[in-house]
N, C-alpha and C positions, 0 to 999 in steps of 0.2 A: 610787300607791304599793305599799300591799299586794298588790294584783293583780298588778303587774308581778313582784314577788316571788315569787309562788305559781308563775307561766308559767317565771319563772328555773329554779328549783328544779326543776320538773317536766322540763324539757330538760337540765338537768343529769345529773337521774337515768335518763334516756331514752339519753344518750351513754354514762353509765356503764355501762348496762345492755346494750347493744349492744357497748361493749368487752369486757366479761367474756365475754360470750357467743362472741365471734370469738376472744378467747384460749383459752377453754377448748377450743373446737374444733380451733384451732392445736396445742394440746398434745396431744390425743387424736388427731388426724389424723397427727401427727409420729411419734407412739409406732406407731402400724400401720404408718407407711411403713417405720421400721427394723426392725419384725417382719417383714416379707414382702418387704424389698430393693426398693422400687419407689417409686412417684409416684402420687398422689392429687389428684385435680381433683374439686371440688364446687361446686354453685351450686342453692341451693334458697330455693324463695320460698313464702311462707306467705301464701295468699290471704286468710286472716282478718285479719291485721293489717299484710299487706303488708313484712312482717319478712324481710330476705336474710340467708342465712346462706352464705359462700363462704370456699374455700381453693382457692389455685391457679385463680383460676375463669377467669384470661386467659391460660392457658399453654397450647398446643397438645396436643391428644392424638390417638394414632389412634381414629377411631371405628369402625371396623370394621360389624357390621351395624347400629348406629345410624342407619347412612346412610339405610336403607330407610324410616325414619319421613320424611325429606325426599324420597325419590325418590316413595314412594306417596302423599305428600301435593301433591308436583307434578302428579302425573296425575289427581288429584281435581278439584285447581283448573284445570287444562287441559280437563277435562269440562264444567266450569259453561257453555263457549263452545260445547263439541258433546255435545250429548244422547245421542248413539248411541255415544259412545268407550267407555264403560264396558262394553257390551254387544259390543263388537267382538270376533270370534273370533280367537285368534293360535294359529297351528300352527306347530309346532317338530318336531326331532327327537331321536333318540338323543343324535348330535352335539353337539345344544346343551345338553345337562345337566351341570350343575356337581357339584361333589362332594357338595353339600348338596342334596336334590330329593326331599324326604319326599311330596311332592304334586304337581307338575310330574313326577316320575319315573313316576307311576300314571297320567298322563294322556298320555302321548305318542301315542296312537293317535288321541284325538280330539280334542285341543287345550284350550284352555281361554279364557273371557272373560278380559278386561282387569281386570274386577270379580273375579273368583275366582283371578285371580294376583297382585292386592293383598291379598286376603284371604289367601293362601298367603304373602306375602311379611312378612306383619305377624305374622299368627297361629303360621305354622312357620317363619319366618325361612327360607323358601326360597329358596336364592340365584339359582338360574332363573327363578323367578318375579320375583326384584328385576331380573336383566340383562334378562330380555325385556321390562320396562317400562322401563328404561333406554333400551334401542334406540328403543321407540315413542317416547321423549321426545326422542331425538336424539343420546343418549349422555351420559356422565358430566360432560360442559359444560356441558350443558341442566340438570341437576339442579343443579349448582354455580351455573348462573344463577339458578334459582328462588329458593335459599338466599339468596342475595345481595338479590333483590327483597323478601325480607321481614325483612332486616336482619341475616341471619346472613353479616356479611363476611368471619369468618376460615375460614368452610366452604370447604375444597378438594379435589374427589375428580378425578382423572385416572384411576383404573383401574376397571374393575367388580368386582361381589362375587365374590369367591374369589380375587382378587387384590390386594386392598386391603393396602396398604404398614401392617404393625404396628410398623415401627422407631420408636421415641420420638425418635430423633436427625433424622428426615428430616420435614419437616411437609407431605408429599403424603398424602391422603386422611386429612385432621386437621379438625377443628375446633375451639373452646374449649368447656368446659363451661357458662361464662355465657350463649354465645352458642347452646349447644343446648337448655338450657332455657328461655330465654326464646322460641326458635322453637317449641318442645314449648307452651308457654303460649299463642302466637298460634295455632298449629293446632289445638288441641283445645280451648281455653276462648275463643279469641277471635275475631275476624270475617274472618280469611282466606279461611276455607272457608265453604260455606253449612252452615245447623244440619243438614239431612240428611247434608252429605258429612260433618262433622264427628261426627255420629253413628254412621256407617260406621267411621271412622277410630276412634275411642275404642272401640266394641265388638270392632274387632278386635286392639287391646291389651288391650283386657279379657280378651281368650281367648288370650292368648299361653300357649301351651305350653311354651316352653323357659326361661323365665325365675322358676320358682319358689326356685331356690336364692339369689337376688340381692337386689332390693327387697324381692320379696314375703317374705322370710324375715326381715326385719327392721323388718314392721309388725306391729302389734297384732291378735289375731283381731277379725274383724267388718269389718277394713278392705276397701274395693275398690281394686285397683290395676290402672292400664292402663299396660302399661310394653313397651317395645323395648330389646331386650339386644343385647350386641357381643363377641365373644371372638376372640382371635387369638394368632399367636406374642407372645414376650415377656409371656407371661401376662396380657394384654390381658382385663381382665373390665368390662365397661361395661353401666350401664343407666340410662335415661332414663324416667321415668315422672310418673304424676300420681295423689295420693293422698287417697282420700274416707275419712274417717272418718266414721262413724255418724251423727255432729250437725255437724260443723266444716265449713267451705269449705275445698277442696281444695289440698295441697300439691303445688307443683311440682319434680322432683328429678330432677336430671343429676349422676350418680355416673361418672368415668371412673378407671380403673389401668391402669397397667403396671408392667412388673417391669424388672430390668436386664438379664436376660440372655434369647437369645433362645428359649430350650428350658425357660424357668420355667414351672411350674405353674401354671395358671388357678385363680386364688383367689376363687370366688363369695363365699366367706364374709366375706372382706374388705366386699365391698360390702353384705352383709347386715347387718355391723357399722357401717358409716360412716351406714346408714338409721338405725340403732337411735339413735346418737349425733345425729343430726340432729334426731329425733323429741324425744329427750331435751331438747335445747337448746331446740327451739321451744316446749315446753312453759312453762318458765320464765318466759316473756313473754306468754304468751296465756291469757287466762281460760278461753276455750272448752276446749284442750286441758287444762288443769289440771283442771277439771271432770269430762273426760272419761276421763283418765288416772287420777287419782286413784283 
């Protein structure tokens, strides 16, 4: 009887703690939504204790360049049955260049291998690189098919990079924070990709050159972040990433934000604030983070 009582009290405490965490998140994120006149989506997984923090986790958000994570992963997955695929040289012309082409724009005369394009798409968010990869895969519908094959059923992309829809009222080129976070966990930490390809993907994400104002701005000094950002009209500011502290297991984080006006300013600082709020909540229920952050 005493043993059963202890178990019952423990379960009650865990449920109460979870409820308190979700309540704190809701209060803080609703306040942020009012501040920047928009909508926030969050799904975070603490792999130390499998605690999940969620807010509008099943709502559709414009994904913008976080799409590149799925596209590049689809290429890496395909290359596992075609050992020469990543070495394949892709030639293109200036007519193929999208408006954001920091790497592909420099390599028009000689072309780039698919591996080089994949790195450019992730580390530099090069739109042209992503579109050339998408063409090799068979178009946006092929990337959508890959997302569905790993369990991301909400993922739906019909346009190429540079043309992706940002309107939050249209469920095109969108997915949910929950599905994108779980997809990232499967791709970077799971067994969808080989160990070698996971290492490539994570390394490219660690070397992200455009995300320093988003998730990275909300983590403590000394943490390592591997992320893929996305931005667009309606003030879209997204970031999905894996966060490694110096001593604890990683956190998987997907943050999606969109504002109510098409010409709204992009607020990267909101993503950084959401990151900080989420980590503070995880600290309350995790002895590893308590010791680390205290």
